[in-house]
C-alpha positions in Angstrom: 0.0 0.0 0.0 1.2 3.5 -0.8 -0.4 5.9 1.6 -1.3 9.4 0.5 -1.3 10.8 4.0 1.3 10.6 6.7 -0.8 11.6 9.6 -4.6 11.4 9.9 -7.4 11.9 12.4 -10.3 9.5 12.1 -13.6 10.6 13.6 -15.8 7.6 14.6 -19.4 8.1 15.7 -20.6 6.3 18.7 -23.7 5.0 16.8 -21.4 3.0 14.5 -20.1 1.0 17.4 -23.6 -0.4 18.0 -23.8 -2.0 14.6 -27.1 -2.8 13.1 -28.7 -4.5 16.1 -29.7 -3.3 19.6 -26.2 -3.8 21.0 -24.4 -0.9 22.7 -21.0 -2.0 21.4 -20.8 -4.6 18.6 -17.7 -6.7 18.8 -17.8 -7.5 15.1 -17.8 -3.8 14.2 -14.9 -3.1 16.6 -12.9 -5.9 15.0 -13.6 -4.6 11.5 -12.5 -1.1 12.5 -9.4 -2.2 14.3 -8.3 -4.5 11.5 -8.4 -1.7 9.0 -6.7 0.8 11.4 -3.9 -1.8 12.0 -3.4 -2.3 8.3 -2.8 1.4 7.6 -0.6 1.8 10.6 1.5 -1.1 9.3 1.7 0.8 6.0 3.3 3.7 7.8 0.4 6.0 8.5 0.2 7.8 11.8 -3.4 7.4 13.1 -5.4 9.2 15.7 -9.1 8.5 16.4 -11.7 10.8 18.0 -14.5 8.7 19.5 -18.2 9.7 19.8 -20.5 8.4 22.5 -24.0 8.5 20.9 -24.5 4.7 21.2 -24.4 5.1 25.0 -25.5 8.7 25.8 -26.5 11.8 24.0 -26.2 15.0 26.0 -28.5 17.1 23.9 -31.2 14.5 24.1 -30.9 14.3 27.9 -31.0 18.1 28.1 -34.2 18.1 26.1 -35.7 15.9 28.7 -34.9 18.4 31.4 -31.4 17.5 32.5 -28.9 20.3 33.1 -27.1 20.6 29.8 -23.6 20.9 31.1 -24.1 17.8 33.3 -25.6 15.9 30.4 -22.7 16.8 28.2 -20.2 15.6 30.9 -22.0 12.3 31.0 -21.6 12.1 27.2 -17.9 12.6 27.5 -17.7 9.7 29.9 -19.6 7.6 27.3 -16.8 8.3 24.8 -14.2 7.0 27.2 -16.1 3.7 27.4 -16.0 3.5 23.6 -12.4 4.4 23.4 -11.4 1.7 25.9 -13.4 -0.9 23.9 -11.6 0.1 20.7 -8.3 0.2 22.5 -8.8 -3.4 23.6 -9.9 -4.5 20.1 -6.7 -3.0 18.6 -4.4 -4.5 21.2 -5.9 -7.9 20.7 -4.5 -7.8 17.1 -1.1 -6.5 18.0 -1.5 -2.7 17.7 0.3 -0.4 20.2 -2.4 2.0 21.5 -2.7 4.9 23.9 -5.9 6.5 25.0 -5.9 10.2 26.0 -8.8 11.9 27.6 -9.7 15.6 27.8 -11.2 14.9 31.3 -8.8 13.3 33.9 -9.5 9.6 34.2 -6.0 8.6 35.4 -6.8 5.0 36.3 -7.6 4.0 32.7 -6.1 6.6 30.4 -3.6 9.4 29.9 -4.6 13.0 30.1 -4.5 14.7 26.7 -1.1 16.3 26.1 -0.4 17.4 22.6 3.4 16.8 22.6 3.0 13.4 24.2 0.3 12.5 21.6 2.7 13.4 18.7 5.5 11.5 20.3 3.3 8.4 20.5 2.5 8.8 16.8 6.2 9.1 15.9 6.7 5.7 17.7 4.0 4.0 15.6 1.3 4.0 18.2 -2.4 4.6 17.6 -3.7 7.4 19.7 -7.4 7.5 20.7 -8.8 10.8 21.9 -11.8 10.6 24.2 -14.0 12.9 26.3 -14.4 15.4 23.5 -12.8 18.8 24.2 -13.5 18.5 27.9 -16.0 21.2 27.7 -19.8 21.1 27.6 -21.7 22.4 24.6 -19.0 21.2 22.3 -19.5 18.2 20.0 -17.1 15.4 19.3 -17.0 16.8 15.7 -15.5 19.9 17.2 -13.1 17.8 19.2 -12.1 15.9 16.0 -11.4 19.2 14.1 -9.5 20.6 17.1 -7.3 17.6 17.7 -6.6 17.2 13.9 -5.4 20.8 13.7 -3.4 20.6 17.0 -1.4 17.5 15.9 -0.9 18.8 12.3 -2.9 16.0 10.7 -3.0 15.9 6.9 -6.7 15.2 6.7 -9.8 14.7 8.9 -11.6 11.5 8.0 -15.3 11.6 9.0 -16.6 8.0 9.1 -20.4 8.2 8.8 -22.9 5.5 9.7 -24.8 4.6 6.5 -24.0 7.8 4.7 -21.6 7.6 1.7 -20.8 11.3 1.3 -22.4 14.8 1.3 -25.5 15.4 -0.8 -27.2 18.7 -1.9 -30.4 17.4 -0.1 -31.4 14.4 2.0 -31.2 11.4 -0.4 -33.6 9.4 1.9 -36.4 11.9 1.1 -35.2 13.3 -2.2 -34.5 10.6 -4.8 -33.0 13.3 -7.1 -30.4 14.3 -4.5 -26.9 14.7 -5.9 -23.7 13.7 -4.1 -20.7 16.1 -4.1 -17.3 14.7 -5.2 -15.7 17.8 -3.8 -17.3 20.5 -1.7 -16.0 23.9 -0.5 -16.2 24.8 3.1 -18.2 27.9 2.3 -20.8 26.0 0.3 -21.2 23.5 3.1 -21.7 26.3 5.6 -23.9 28.5 3.4 -26.1 25.6 2.3 -26.3 24.2 5.9 -25.3 20.8 4.7 -25.0 18.3 7.5 -21.3 17.6 7.3 -20.5 18.4 10.9 -21.4 21.2 13.3 -20.6 24.7 12.2 -17.9 25.3 14.8 -15.9 22.3 13.6 -16.4 23.1 10.0 -15.2 26.7 10.5 -12.1 25.5 12.4 -11.2 23.2 9.4 -11.8 26.1 7.0 -9.7 28.5 8.9 -6.8 26.0 8.9 -7.4 24.6 5.4 -7.7 21.1 6.8 -9.2 18.7 4.2 -12.1 16.6 5.3 -13.2 13.3 3.7 -16.8 12.2 4.5 -17.4 8.5 3.8 -19.5 5.5 4.8 -17.9 3.4 7.5 -19.8 0.4 6.4 -18.4 0.3 2.9 -15.8 -2.4 2.1 -12.4 -1.5 3.4 -13.5 2.1 3.6 -11.1 3.2 6.3 -8.1 1.8 4.5 -9.2 3.3 1.2 -9.8 6.7 2.7 -6.5 6.7 4.5 -4.7 5.7 1.3 -6.2 8.7 -0.5 -8.5 6.7 -2.8 -11.4 8.8 -4.2 -14.2 8.0 -1.7 -17.2 9.8 -0.4 -16.9 13.6 -0.5 -13.8 15.7 -0.1 -14.2 19.1 1.5 -11.4 21.6 0.7 -10.9 25.2 -0.5 -12.0 25.9 -4.0 -15.0 25.1 -6.1 -17.6 22.4 -5.5 -18.3 19.6 -8.0 -20.9 16.8 -8.1 -19.8 13.2 -8.5 
């Protein structure tokens, strides 16, 4: 394999960890993700992952039911730690060297997030998992993914979606004529309110010219293909937009 990128940040949604059934964490899904990550690490790519927690807890939903929003968001951060530990174990079982870093101190099970330490782990060939979002309420894990990718000088942010193979000009589930973008500018995504990621995360990527690849996690070898730079899903970058 000839990787296109040297260092990547992979954003994994919590919902993807649950698979297609009612399980909170599907071991088959974890193995499929970890196998692909291990393959690209073996090919020389430095990999970080930002983990969501929506399969366990959604802070916004809890707040809508009357829970204090900040408290609900902190609970969601802890859910991402559970997912990160599950992925860490799956990766270690197949021989990967892994470190989990959290934005909230959980010293018994993970390191605190320290940028320079994370980069040093990458230079040693370790996979680094970032959990607990940014450590702040009202911030999504999309924002955490954009922030960590910029901080560690990642070449690209890979947004692995659950059942979505790219960015469309309208919802393809309700609009059969919806068209998928092959490339999409940051400004078009913001102005058209396309559901790529939250606006804070997208603006951060735009301000730092960080490319974003949006692709379907469930597609065959999608993580490997995305990390190798194969045309897949939708690429967000400066410049003009174009349909597939």
